[in-house]
Structures are given as C-alpha cells and as structure tokens.
C-alpha positions in Angstrom: 134.2 78.8 90.3 134.0 81.8 92.6 132.6 84.0 89.8 130.0 81.4 89.1 128.8 81.4 92.7 128.8 85.1 92.8 126.7 85.3 89.6 124.3 82.6 90.9 123.9 84.5 94.2 123.3 87.7 92.3 120.7 86.1 90.1 118.9 84.5 93.2 118.8 87.9 94.9 117.4 89.6 91.8 114.8 86.9 91.2 113.7 87.2 94.9 113.3 90.9 94.7 111.6 91.0 91.4 109.2 88.2 92.3 107.9 90.2 95.3 107.6 93.6 93.5 106.9 92.8 89.8 103.2 93.3 90.2 103.7 96.7 91.9 106.1 97.7 89.2 103.6 96.8 86.4 100.7 98.5 88.2 102.7 101.7 88.7 103.9 101.7 85.1 100.3 101.2 83.9 99.1 104.1 86.0 101.9 106.3 84.7 101.6 105.6 81.0 97.9 104.6 80.9 98.6 101.7 78.4 99.2 98.1 79.1 101.6 97.4 76.2 103.7 100.5 77.0 103.7 99.5 80.7 105.1 96.1 79.8 107.9 97.8 77.8 108.7 100.2 80.6 108.9 97.4 83.1 111.1 95.3 80.9 113.5 98.2 80.5 113.3 98.9 84.2 114.2 95.3 85.0 117.2 95.5 82.7 118.4 98.7 84.5 117.7 97.1 87.9 119.8 94.1 86.9 122.7 96.2 85.7 122.7 98.3 88.9 121.7 95.7 91.4 125.0 96.2 93.3 123.8 99.8 94.1 121.0 98.4 96.1 122.6 98.0 99.5 119.5 97.0 101.5 116.9 94.7 100.1 114.3 96.3 102.4 114.6 99.4 100.1 113.9 97.4 97.0 110.4 98.6 96.4 111.1 102.3 96.3 114.3 101.6 94.3 112.4 99.6 91.7 109.5 102.1 91.4 112.0 105.0 91.0 113.6 103.0 88.1 110.1 102.5 86.6 109.3 106.2 86.8 112.6 107.1 85.2 112.2 104.5 82.5 108.7 105.8 81.8 110.1 109.3 81.3 112.9 107.9 79.0 110.3 106.1 77.0 108.3 109.2 76.3 111.4 111.2 75.6 112.5 108.7 73.0 109.2 108.1 71.3 106.6 110.5 69.9 103.3 108.6 70.5 99.9 109.4 69.2 97.7 110.9 71.8 94.8 108.9 73.1 91.4 110.3 74.1 91.2 109.3 77.7 87.4 109.7 77.6 87.4 106.4 75.7 89.4 104.1 77.9 89.3 100.5 76.7 88.2 97.5 78.7 91.8 96.2 78.8 92.9 99.5 80.4 90.2 99.2 83.0 91.0 95.6 83.7 94.5 96.6 84.8 93.2 98.5 87.7 90.7 96.2 89.6 89.4 92.7 89.5 85.6 93.4 89.4 84.7 96.6 87.5 81.7 98.6 88.6 80.3 101.8 87.1 81.5 103.7 90.2 85.0 102.2 90.0 85.2 102.9 86.3 84.2 106.6 86.9 86.9 106.9 89.6 89.5 105.3 87.4 88.6 107.6 84.5 88.8 110.6 86.9 92.3 109.5 88.1 93.4 109.0 84.5 92.2 112.6 83.7 94.4 114.1 86.4 97.5 115.9 85.2 100.7 113.8 85.8 101.8 116.1 88.6 98.7 115.2 90.6 98.1 111.6 89.4 101.6 110.3 90.2 101.8 111.2 93.9 98.2 110.0 94.4 98.9 106.6 92.9 102.1 106.3 94.9 100.3 107.0 98.1 97.0 105.3 97.6 98.0 102.2 95.5 101.6 101.8 96.5 101.3 102.8 100.1 104.2 105.3 100.2 104.3 108.0 102.8 104.5 111.7 101.7 108.2 111.8 102.7 108.9 108.7 100.6 107.0 110.3 97.7 108.9 113.5 98.1 112.2 111.7 98.0 111.2 109.6 94.9 109.9 112.6 93.0 112.6 115.0 94.0 110.2 117.4 95.7 109.7 118.9 99.1 107.2 117.2 101.4 105.0 120.3 101.3 104.8 120.2 97.5 103.7 116.6 97.7 101.1 117.4 100.3 99.8 120.2 98.1 99.7 118.0 95.0 97.8 115.3 96.9 95.3 117.8 98.3 94.7 119.3 94.8 94.4 115.8 93.3 91.7 114.9 95.8 89.9 118.2 95.3 89.9 117.6 91.5 88.5 114.1 92.1 85.9 115.4 94.5 84.8 118.2 92.0 84.5 115.6 89.3 82.4 113.3 91.4 80.1 116.2 92.4 79.7 117.1 88.7 78.7 113.5 88.0 76.1 113.6 90.8 74.5 116.8 89.5 74.5 115.7 85.8 
C-alpha cells in the first residue's frame, strides 16, 4: 500500500510539473531542431528521461531549467543517432512558421527565418533568453559555458539579425 501511495504521489508531481512546462519544452525543441515532428519525438524522449530521473529534481522551482536541459540533451542524442536529410531553411513550411507565433506577418516570418538561419551556437542562447526568459547566468549553466561566452554569443546573434534586416531593407 505504501508503494502505491508513493507511486501515486510521484505521478501527481510529474503531471503537475509537465502540465506547466510542456509548451515551453515543445517550443524549445521546435526552435532547436526546426521541425515539428522531430520536436515531438525529442519532447517524448525527454519526458521519459524526466520521469526516470524525477527523484533527482530536488526543488520543483527548478523544474523548467531541468526539463529544458533534458530537451537540449535529447535533441543532441536524436541527431547523434539519426542521419537526417538536410532541409533548405530558405523554404520553411507554413507548419514550421505556425509553431512560432499565432498571427504570422511578413515581418515576423522574416525574423523567424533569420533566427532559423543562425548557427546553433548563436540561435540556442538567443532562444533561451528571448523566448524562455532565462538570464545569461542560467543559460551559461545550461549550456556549460562561461557567462562571458554566452554574452558574446548573444551579442553576435543580435548583430547577425541586425545585419540581415539591414540587407532586407536595402534590397
């Protein structure tokens, strides 16, 4: 009976955490892998790992960075395991654009495309900061970098986005 109560309490805790952060997990996975179906797979694998290691989460207030770290690692594992065909990011589909905002506009589409074109080293910290609301120290901890390196990557990402938008204006 005690095992049943423990399992039930563990399941309630997991369900509570996941219900709050599932959308963030999916959005982050979609930004990392640029594909809705792959993002779904990555999140499912991340949820399995989170369930298995739930006891390692000591403080539920730390659940969001913990889950997003698992998503990032699962994304890396996914691409280590599978050799996928490359996709021309200049031809993003409507479904990929729909993941990122509710009402698409030409300006928003251009910004999304520019973010997708960023190298992973620049895109990931930018998404973590702008969309997920992480501080630079939290990003540094998640990515295993020094805070200065994160600041440099964020600065370069913004410069690349700015350069891209200036090119669009002069075209």
